[in-house]
N, C-alpha and C positions, 0 to 999 in steps of 0.2 A: 321183716324188720326186727332187729334185736330189741330186747328190753333196755331201759335206760341204765347205763353203767358209768364207770368212771373213766373219763378222759380229761386230762388237764389242758387248759389253755394258757398255762404259764408261759412266760417269755422263752423263746427259743434261744436267747442269747445269754451268755454269762454276764454277771454284773461287771461294769467297767472297773478296771483296777484303780487303786489310789493313785493320786497324781505323782507320787514319788516312785511308783512302779512303772511309769510309762517309759517307752524307749528313749524319748527325747531327754527326759530327766536323767536316765541312767547314762546315756552317752555324754551329756554335758557334765555330769558328775565325774565320770571316768576321765574326761578331758581335763576337768579342773584338778583332779588328783594328780594326773601326769604333769600338768602345768605347775602345780605346787611343788612336786618333786623336782622339777626342772629349776624352779626358783631357788629351792633349798640347795640344790647341787651347785648352782651358779654362785650363790652367796657363800657357800662353803669354800669353794675354790678362791673366791675373792678374799675371804677371811684368812685362809691359809697363806695365800701369796702376800697379803698386806703384812701380816704378822711376821712371816719369814723375811720379807724385805726389810722391815724395821729392825728385826733382830740382826740381820746381816749388817745394816748400817751402824747399829750400836757396836757390834764386834769390830767393825772397821775403825770406828772412832777410838775404841779402847786400844786397838792394836797400835795406831799411830801415836797415841799419847804415851803408851808404854815404850814405843820405839824412840820417842823424843827423850824420855828420861834415861833410857839405856845408853844414849849417845853422849850424855853429859859426863863430866869428870866425876869420879866416885865421891869426891868431897862436895860436889855441888848438887847431888841428887836430893839429899835431905832438905837443903835450903830451898830448892825449887819446888819440892812437894809442899813445904809449909807455906810458901808464897802462893802457890796455886790454891791451897785450902782457904787462905785468907781472902782470896778473890771470889770464892764460891758463895753465891747468895741464894741459890735455889735449893741447896742441900740435895742435889741429885747426883753428884759425882763423889766418889769415895776413893781414897788413896791410902796406901800403907807400904812402909818399908821395913823389912824384917831381915835379921841376920841369918847366917847359915843354919842356926839351930831353931829358927822360927820365932825368936824373940823380937818384940816390936821395938823399932828404932824411932819412927815418927809416922805421922799420918792420923787420919780420923777413923781408921779401922783398928780395933783393939787387939784382934788376934787373927792369925792366918788360918783359914778354914782347912782342916786336915784333908777334906775330900777334894780340894781344888789343886789340880796338878799345875806345875809351872811349865806349861807347854806352849804358851803364847796363843792359846785359843780361848775364845769366850765360852763360858759355861753358865747356865742358869743356876742360881743359888737360892732363889726365893727369899725367905726371911732368915736364912741361916748365916748371913754375914753379920758379925758383931761390929756395929759402928758406934761412934761416940756422939752423944748429943744429937741424935737424929732418930726419927721413927720412919720405918719404911716397911713395905710389905712384899716387895718383889725386886730383886737385884740380879744383875748379870755381871760376872767378874772375869778378869783375865789376869794371869800371873806369869811373870818371866823371871828367869834367874840372870842376874847381872854378872859381868865378868869377874867381880870380886866375891862371887858366891852368895851375895845377898839376894833376897827375893823382893821383887817389886809387884805390888797388887794394885790394879786399877779396876774400879767397879762403877756401875751406873744404876740408878733407880729406873727400872723399866716398867713401873706401875702404869704409866700412860699407855704403854703398848698393851698391857693386860686389859686395861679399861676399853681400849679400842676393840680388842678381841671380843670382850663381853658385849660391847655395843653391837658389833656386827652379828654376834650369835643371837642376841635378842631380836635384832632386825630380821635375821634369818627365820626365827621361829614365828614371829608375828606376821611377817609378810607371807610365809607359807600358809599359815592359818587364814589370813585375810584372803589370799588367792583361792583357797579351797572353799571358804564360806561364800565368797562373792560368786564363784563359779556355780556352787550348788544353788545359791539364791537365784542367780540368773537362769540356771536350768529349770528351776521351779517356775519362774515367771514365764519363760518361753514355753514351758510345757502346758501352762494354763490355756494358751490359745489353741495348741494342738488338742488338748483334752476337750475343749469346747467343740472343736470341729469334729472330733471322733464321737463325742456324745450326740451331736446333731446328726451325724452320719448313721449312728446306730439307731437313733429314733426313726429316721426316714426308712432305714432298711427294715425295721420291724413293721412299719406301716405297709411296706411293699410285700413283706411276707404274709401279712394279714389280708392281702388281696388288692391293695390300692396301687396298681401298676402305673398310675399317672404321676406318682411322686418320683423325684430325681434327687440324687445325692448333691449336697451343697458343694459349690466350687468357688474359687476366688483366691486360693492361697498361692497359686503358681509354684507349686512344689510337687513332691512325689505323690502326696495325697490327692492333689488336684488332678494330676495325670491319671491316677487310678480311678478317681471319681468320673473323669471324662470317659474312660473306657467302659466303666460299669453303666453309665447313663446311656452310652451308645448301645450297649448290649440290651439294656432294659427297653429301649425304644424298639429294637428289633423283636424282642420277645413279645412286647405288648402288641406289635403289629401282627405277628404270627398268631398269637392267642385270639386276637380280634377276628382274624380270618377263620380260625377253627371254630370259634364261638358262633360266628355268623353262619358258617356252614351247618353246624349242629342245630342252631335255631331254625334255619331254613328247612332242614330235613324234618325237624319236629313239627314245624308249622304246616309244611306241605303234606305230611302223612296224617296229621290230625283230621283234616277235612275228608279225605277218602275213607278213613276209619270210621268217621261219624256216619258217612253214607252207608258203609258196610253194616254198622250197628243198626241203622234204620231199616236197611233191607232185611237183616236177620229178624228183626222184630215183626216186620210185615210178613216174612216167610213163615214164622212160627204161628202168627195169627191165621194165615191162609191154610196152613197144614191142619189146623184144628177144625176147619170147616169142611175138609175133604173127607168124604166117606162117612159111613155110619159109625165106624170105630176109629177114633184117632190113633195115629201111629205114635206109640209111646217112645220108641227108640228115636224116631225122627225129632220128636219134641225135646228129648234129652240132649241130642246132639246140637240142636239149635240153641238150647239154653246154655250149653257149655261154650258154644261159639260166642254167644252174647257176653258171657262172663269174661272170657278172655279178651274180647274186644274192649269191654269196659275197663279192664285192667290196663290195656295198652293206652287207651285214651287218658286214663288217670296218670300214667307215667309221663306222657307227653305234656299234660297240663302242669305236672310238678316240675318237669325240666324247664319249661318256659317260665314258670314262676321263679325258679331259682335264678335263671338267666336275668329276669327282670330285676330281682333284688340285687344281684351281684353287679349289675350295671351302674349302681349308685345313682339311679335317677330320682330316688324319692327323698334325698336329704333335704330338698327344698321344702318338704312337707313336715319337717320336724317341728315340734312345739313342746311346750312344757305342760305336763299333766300329772295328776296325782295317781299313784299306783293302786291305792286301796280300792277305788271304784272299779278299776280294771279287773282286779282279782275278785271282786264281788260278782262281777258279771260272769267270770269263769266259774265261780262256785255255783251260781244259778244254772249254768249250762251243764256242767259235768257232775254236779251232785246227783241229779236224777239218773244219769247214765250209770254211775257207780252203784246206786241203789238197785237199779234193774239187774245188775250183774251179781248182786248179793255181797258187795264189799263196802266197807266204810269209806266215807269221804269227809275229811276234816280240813276246814279252812281256818288257819290261825293267822288272820290278817289284822286283828286289832281294830281300833277305832281311829287311828292316826291318819289324817288326811294331809299331813304336812310332808310326807315322803314323796317329793316331786322329782321327776327326771325330765330330760330333754330327749325326745325321740319321736318315732312314728307309732302312735297308739295302735293303729290297725295291724301293723306288722308285728308288734310285740304281742298283741292278742293272738295273732296267728302262730307265733313261735311257742307261746305258752300252751296254746290249744294242742299243738303237736306233742308237746311233752306230756300233758295230762292224758291225751288220747293213748299214747304209748303206755303210760303208767297203768291206766285202767285195763288196757288190752292184755298186758302181760302180768297182771296180778290176779291170781286165782283164788286166794284167800287172804284175809287181813284187810288192808285198806291202803288208801292214798291220802297223803297229807300235802296241803298247799300252805306255805308259810311266808310271811313278809317280815323281814328283820331290818333293823336300823343299825348300821355299823359306822365306824369312824370314817370310812371312805365314802359311804353312801348307802342307798337301799340295796338289800339283797333278797332275792326270791328263791325259795327252796321248794322243789317238788320231790316228794319221797314216796316210794312204794315198797311193798313187801313181796314183790314178784321174784322171778328166778334170777335176775341179775345177769351180768355179762362176765365171762372169764376175763382175767387180766390181759390175756394175749390179744383180745379183740377190742380193747378199749381205745386203742389209737385209730381204729378203722371205722368206728360206728358212724362217724360224721361224713364218711365218703359216700358218694352217690352209688346207689344200687347195692351197697354192701349189706349182706344178711348173714348172720351166723348160722352155723349148721343146726343149732338148737331151735331156730325160729323159722326155718324155711317152710314148714308146714302151715304157718299162719299167714293169712292173706295180707298182702301189703306190697308196696313197690320198692321199698328200701330208700325212699327219698324224703321221708318226714324229717329226720334229723339233719339231712342236708339243707333243708329249708331253714331249720333252726340255726344251723351254723352260718348260713348266708345272712340271716337277719342279725345275728350277733356280730358278725364281721362288719355289717353296714353301720351298726351303732358303736363299734369299737368297744363292746362290752366284754365281760369275761364269762366263760361257760366252763364249769368243772363238773365232771360226772364221776362219781365214786361209789364204791360199795357201801351199803347201809347195814348189811348183816342182820337180818336178811333184807334182800331187795336192793334198791338203788336210790341214791340221793343226787339230784341235779341242783347245782348251785348257780344261780343266775345273778352275776354281779353287775348292777346297773350303774356303772361309772366307767368313764373312759380310762383305758389302761395306759400307763406311762412307764418309761424305762426306770429301772432301779438306779 
């Protein structure tokens, strides 16, 4: 048996990711982003086509107005423009008639913009068109040269088109943001359910890893997770059945061999007693061989008893006997039992358990006494000088028991194996033992769902016994 050393019983699973790191949230967020981009693209096309259509309609109107005036007699053009201006109430149309040198003849446009060509095509001028008695921010103008070399300018205030353009642009931005935020919010809400299912699945898997093969993964979603859970549950049922068959076979072998070994042990004892009465001089070699055979038979019987004990504990049959009890009286009994044993070996035994009887746990007192007895027995066995300390601590999570020794410790490479059955390090193979003591401790810890951490104390070993049920992070 190895001395007590460090082996952690921390969770074998990484903590669950944050909800916004889940695959569901990421997929829905990516979909929302693509959907938002699609909305922006669609509205951009709508904005472009609407503004282009309205600009084309404006140019078409300007063209036909200019065409109308160009078909009039030269002497009627100025009068027609003045009459048209008098009828304009919205101040959205502008007209100007200029001579060949660009001097104003009539109209509500003060000057001919130099950048406006007389090509009969509409051009955007913005606020560069000088008009009379009107305020405007955006115009579109068309200029044509009449047969008598005069220039006719027809313009329109296209500010409504710009406002429609801006309104569509704002709708584009806000609808894109709304689609993105709504999609991310929906993804978060949808991921909550998946997150809860995954959390429950991980909690059940941890219980299965800890030895409770009766648990099954939760189902009911009717999706990919549900299909995977169904397959895993089917696999667990088969594993549990196979392990039960193997366990039954091993228990049967252990039970069947224990009886004949007990008979062999009894026969050896009788043979040694009989050999002592034969002849005047006892056969010392025969007595030594018989004593050696008895010792090995006792070792086999002890191993079979330990195996059956572990099997009994791991079968979870004793949970019905759990009750609430205070830890301090239990540790006081251990102090009374192992204090004299440590003193006989010439090492110190310190019990720092205080006077607090309010540290209460729910469990099987006899099993916990057995587990702590194994720990203290190992601590005393593998401590040659110094001492052993038994301590009771109160933590935020619950009571904690520590067993510390100043023995040889266990190399870091062996710390993950000390709780396995029959495992013995090379440094302790010369010491009597079956290699099952810590396996019993591990089985009892698993039954209670407590935590067991074994670590180096420099010198020696510290075993931490966390007396509260472990939960997922």
